[in-house]
C-alpha positions in Angstrom: 0.0 0.0 0.0 2.8 2.4 0.8 4.4 1.9 -2.6 1.1 2.5 -4.4 0.4 5.6 -2.4 3.9 6.9 -3.0 3.5 6.4 -6.8 0.0 8.1 -6.7 1.4 11.0 -4.7 4.3 11.5 -7.2 1.8 11.7 -10.0 -1.1 13.7 -8.4 0.5 15.6 -5.5 -2.4 14.1 -3.5 -2.7 10.9 -1.5 -5.5 9.6 0.7 -3.9 8.1 3.8 -7.1 7.5 5.8 -6.7 3.7 5.8 -3.3 4.0 7.4 -4.5 6.1 10.4 -6.1 4.2 13.3 -9.8 4.9 13.7 -9.5 5.7 17.4 -6.8 8.3 16.7 -9.0 10.0 14.0 -11.9 10.1 16.5 -9.7 11.6 19.3 -8.4 14.3 17.0 -11.8 15.1 15.7 -13.2 15.5 19.2 -10.3 17.7 20.4 -10.2 20.0 17.4 -13.9 20.4 17.2 -14.0 21.5 20.8 -11.2 24.0 20.2 -13.0 25.5 17.2 -16.3 25.6 19.2 -14.8 27.5 22.1 -11.7 29.3 20.8 -12.0 29.7 17.1 -11.7 33.3 15.8 -13.4 34.5 12.7 -11.2 35.9 9.9 -12.4 37.6 6.7 -9.3 38.9 4.8 -7.6 39.0 1.4 -4.0 38.0 1.3 -1.7 40.0 -0.9 1.0 37.3 -1.2 -1.6 34.9 -2.9 -3.0 37.4 -5.3 -5.5 38.9 -2.8 -7.3 35.6 -2.5 -9.9 35.4 0.3 -9.8 33.7 3.6 -13.2 33.5 5.3 -13.5 31.1 8.1 -13.1 30.4 11.8 -9.5 29.6 12.8 -7.7 28.1 15.8 -4.0 28.8 15.9 -1.1 26.5 16.8 -0.7 27.9 20.3 -4.4 27.4 21.1 -4.2 23.8 19.9 -1.0 23.2 21.8 -2.6 24.3 25.0 -5.9 22.4 24.6 -5.5 19.5 22.2 -2.8 17.2 23.6 -3.5 14.1 21.4 -3.5 16.2 18.3 -0.1 17.8 19.2 1.4 14.4 20.2 0.3 13.0 16.9 1.9 15.8 15.0 5.1 15.2 16.9 5.1 11.5 16.6 8.0 9.7 14.9 5.6 7.2 13.4 3.6 9.9 11.6 6.7 11.7 10.4 8.0 8.4 9.0 4.7 7.8 7.2 4.7 11.2 5.6 8.3 10.7 4.6 7.5 7.3 3.0 4.7 8.7 0.9 6.6 11.9 0.0 9.7 9.8 -0.8 12.1 12.1 1.0 13.0 13.0 4.6 10.6 15.4 6.3 10.6 17.2 9.6 8.2 19.4 11.5 8.2 22.9 10.0 10.8 25.3 11.5 8.3 28.1 11.9 6.3 27.2 15.0 3.0 29.0 14.2 2.8 27.0 11.0 3.0 23.6 12.6 -0.8 23.2 13.2 -3.8 25.2 12.2 -7.5 24.4 12.4 -10.2 26.0 10.3 -14.0 25.9 10.1 -16.0 27.0 7.1 -19.6 27.6 8.4 -21.4 30.4 6.5 -22.4 30.7 2.8 -19.4 32.1 1.0 -16.8 30.9 3.5 -13.7 29.7 1.7 -10.0 29.0 2.0 -9.0 30.9 -1.2 -6.3 30.0 -3.7 -2.9 29.7 -2.1 0.3 27.8 -1.7 1.9 26.8 1.6 5.4 28.0 2.8 6.6 24.4 3.1 6.4 21.3 1.0 3.8 19.1 2.6 0.5 19.3 4.4 -1.3 16.4 6.1 -4.9 17.5 6.3 -7.5 15.9 8.6 -10.9 16.7 7.3 -13.1 16.2 10.4 -16.4 17.2 8.9 -17.5 18.2 5.4 -20.7 19.2 3.6 -22.2 17.3 0.7 -20.4 17.9 -2.6 -23.3 20.1 -3.9 -22.9 22.4 -0.9 -19.2 23.4 -1.6 -16.2 22.9 0.5 -14.3 20.9 -2.1 -10.6 20.8 -2.6 -9.4 22.3 -5.9 -5.8 22.1 -7.1 -3.5 23.0 -9.9 -0.2 21.0 -9.8 3.3 22.0 -10.8 3.0 25.7 -10.3 5.7 27.2 -8.0 4.9 30.2 -5.9 6.4 33.5 -6.8 5.5 35.6 -3.8 6.5 38.9 -5.5 4.2 38.2 -8.5 1.8 35.3 -7.6 -0.4 35.6 -10.8 -3.1 33.6 -9.2 -5.9 34.8 -11.5 -3.8 34.2 -14.6 -2.9 30.7 -13.5 -6.5 29.8 -12.8 -7.6 31.2 -16.1 -4.9 29.2 -18.0 -5.1 25.9 -16.2 -8.1 23.8 -15.4 -8.2 22.9 -11.7 -8.7 19.4 -10.5 -11.6 19.1 -8.0 -11.8 16.5 -5.3 -14.6 16.5 -2.8 -13.0 15.2 0.4 -15.5 13.6 2.8 -15.4 14.0 6.5 -13.1 11.5 8.3 -10.5 11.7 5.5 -6.8 12.3 6.1 -4.9 13.3 3.0 -1.3 14.4 2.1 -0.9 17.3 -0.3 2.2 18.7 -2.0 1.7 22.4 -1.1 4.7 24.4 -2.2 4.2 23.8 -5.9 0.4 23.1 -5.9 -1.9 26.1 -6.1 -5.0 25.0 -4.2 -8.1 26.1 -2.4 -11.3 25.0 -0.6 -14.2 26.1 -2.7 -16.8 28.5 -1.1 -19.7 27.0 0.8 -22.9 27.4 -1.2 -25.0 27.6 2.0 -24.4 27.5 5.7 -22.9 24.2 6.9 -19.7 22.9 8.4 -16.2 22.0 7.0 -13.8 21.4 9.9 -10.2 20.6 9.2 -6.8 20.6 10.9 -3.6 20.9 8.9 -0.3 19.4 10.0 2.6 21.1 8.0 5.9 19.3 7.3 9.0 20.6 5.7 11.2 18.6 3.4 14.6 18.3 5.1 16.2 20.0 2.1 14.2 23.2 2.9 15.9 23.7 6.3 18.3 26.6 6.2 16.6 28.2 3.2 15.1 31.6 4.1 11.4 31.4 4.0 9.0 34.3 4.7 5.5 33.7 6.2 3.3 36.5 4.8 0.2 34.3 4.4 0.0 32.7 7.9 1.1 36.0 9.6 -1.8 37.7 7.8 -4.3 35.0 8.8 -3.2 35.1 12.4 -3.1 38.9 12.5 0.6 39.1 13.0 1.0 41.6 10.2 -1.4 43.4 7.8 -3.0 41.2 5.1 
C-alpha cells in the first residue's frame, strides 16, 4: 500500500492516507479540534496579498491554542511514526516545520461564502485531517493546480486559474490526505449555503528546505501578526 500511495502522490500531488490512520486516533483528534473550534476559534475575513489577494473567510484556531488544549493532536503531529509515514509517501525525509506558528492550524467553514481561497503553503507538505465536510453540492471541495511554483512577488493567481483547469476532489469528513503544497496552487471552494467543514492541517518541511530563508506572509496575515 505504501508503494502504491507513493506512486500516486508523485503523479497527483495528493494521496488519501485514511486507511493508514487508526480509527480511534482520528476520532480523538476530531473531538479535540472540534472542541477547540467551538470554544476558541476566531473569525477571519481577509484577502492575502501574497496569494493574489485571494480570500480567507473562516473560523481559525492557531497553533498555540491547539498546543494548549488538544494534547493528542499535538502528540500525533510530533510522533516519529507519523513523520515516518509522511516521509515514506513523500519519498524524501521530512521534519516538523521550523516556523512554530505554521505547525498546526485548524479551520471551520460555516457560513455561505466561507472559503480558503487560492494559495500555496510555505513548506512542501500538508497532512490535512478533514473532520467534517458538507455534501459535494454544498461546496467545501478541494481544488488544485499542480506543478505551479509560488512567486511571492508576483503570484499571478488569476492568470494561472484562467490558463489551467483545476482538478476538483470533494473530500469527505473523516478523510486524512497528504498534499504537496509548495508547488500546488490549491483552495477549498466556497460554501454554497451554511454548513460545516472542519479541518486541521499538519505542516511538514522537506529536510532540504531547512536553512533556506522562507517568509511567512500568508500565515502571519491569517493570524493577525501583520497586515494582510
